[in-house]
VOGU-3710 file (C-alpha; in Angstrom, 3 decimals, decimal comma):
1> mekqesrqla> 95,167/98,445/103,231  97,482/99,499/106,011  97,036/103,215/107,175  100,495/104,273/105,848  99,774/102,787/102,473  96,473/104,538/102,325  97,976/107,940/103,142  100,748/107,128/100,217  98,034/106,281/98,042  95,895/109,229/98,814
11> aiaarameek> 98,886/111,457/98,355  99,596/109,980/95,072  95,951/110,396/93,600  95,900/114,096/94,791  99,332/114,721/93,030  98,393/112,896/89,869  94,885/114,935/89,562  96,917/117,954/90,418  99,181/117,351/87,309  96,330/117,021/85,023
21> lgedirvlei> 95,271/120,622/86,266  92,444/119,141/88,138  90,525/121,785/90,344  89,294/121,959/93,893  91,175/118,691/94,514  90,048/117,644/98,435  91,435/114,827/100,576  89,135/113,803/103,465  90,130/111,335/105,911  86,832/109,551/106,875
31> neispladyf> 88,218/106,211/108,597  86,732/107,599/112,021  83,254/108,232/110,651  82,872/105,289/108,093  84,254/101,719/107,365  84,103/102,417/103,604  87,796/103,790/103,311  90,439/105,561/105,301  90,390/108,368/102,354  88,237/110,185/99,682
41> vigtgrnlnq> 90,054/111,919/97,070  87,813/114,361/95,411  88,642/116,407/92,163  87,045/118,303/89,326  88,019/118,290/85,869  86,573/121,050/83,278  85,438/118,485/80,534  85,206/114,974/79,664  88,614/114,611/78,166  90,118/116,316/81,465
51> tqamadavee> 88,204/113,845/83,681  89,630/110,939/81,888  93,133/112,380/82,047  92,969/112,426/85,525  91,562/109,191/86,064  94,068/107,592/83,866  97,020/109,541/85,668  95,742/108,039/89,016  95,558/104,687/87,729  98,968/104,924/86,079
61> qaaragffpd> 100,837/106,639/88,982  99,137/104,290/91,741  100,153/101,134/89,668  103,655/102,447/89,415  103,739/102,445/93,501  102,103/98,784/93,509  98,527/99,861/93,991  95,794/98,478/91,744  92,002/99,525/91,841  89,556/96,911/93,166
71> hieghrnanw> 86,791/98,605/91,324  86,252/101,182/88,487  83,057/102,934/87,667  82,195/105,456/84,961  85,405/106,011/83,432  84,703/106,037/79,594  81,472/107,631/79,446  80,400/109,300/82,593  80,634/112,705/84,130  81,759/110,946/87,417
81> tlidfkgvvv> 84,717/108,326/87,674  85,005/106,270/90,812  88,080/104,562/91,446  88,125/102,445/94,533  91,505/101,055/96,015  89,516/99,862/99,227  91,261/102,233/101,417  91,038/105,027/99,150  88,300/105,859/96,933  88,818/108,718/94,199
91> hifdeearsf> 85,907/110,554/92,961  86,796/112,619/89,598  83,690/114,724/88,453  83,002/117,369/85,958  81,562/120,762/87,661  78,006/119,935/87,285  78,308/116,598/88,896  80,187/117,914/91,724  77,754/120,378/92,521  75,004/117,748/92,189
101> ydldriwkdg> 76,518/115,059/93,979  77,873/117,435/96,811  80,084/114,814/98,259  81,915/117,687/100,123  78,641/118,462/102,164  77,647/114,787/102,639  81,283/113,915/104,153  81,631/117,042/105,970  82,272/115,416/109,115  85,304/113,926/107,395
111> kavdpaelea> 88,678/115,618/108,391  90,183/117,698/105,380  93,789/116,818/104,950  96,452/118,733/102,942  97,759/116,359/100,518  101,301/117,521/101,244  100,810/116,242/104,850  100,318/113,071/103,536  103,641/112,959/101,808  105,462/113,970/105,169
//
């Protein structure tokens, strides 16, 4: 995935989670510290229904823009959904799992990016 496409997809994912009232949505640019992806998009939902709605919204809006996930884990029955688009990896947690896995701390060397900047 090209860098510009990754930027666009990260913005789409953040916006989709925001529209479903996701909380503490963060975009981390990690391409300079890891070959895993260009961006991680991390968000929190208050309950299973909300986290599922956030994941569905990310998938639907990404598909409308021509992006399709390579891999999805945990979507229907877990407190953490991972949607891997290759250049962008989306993590949607409930509050307890977000605190437990603490990706914000683990990937603290990544550059926090304002989603609005990605759309510019």
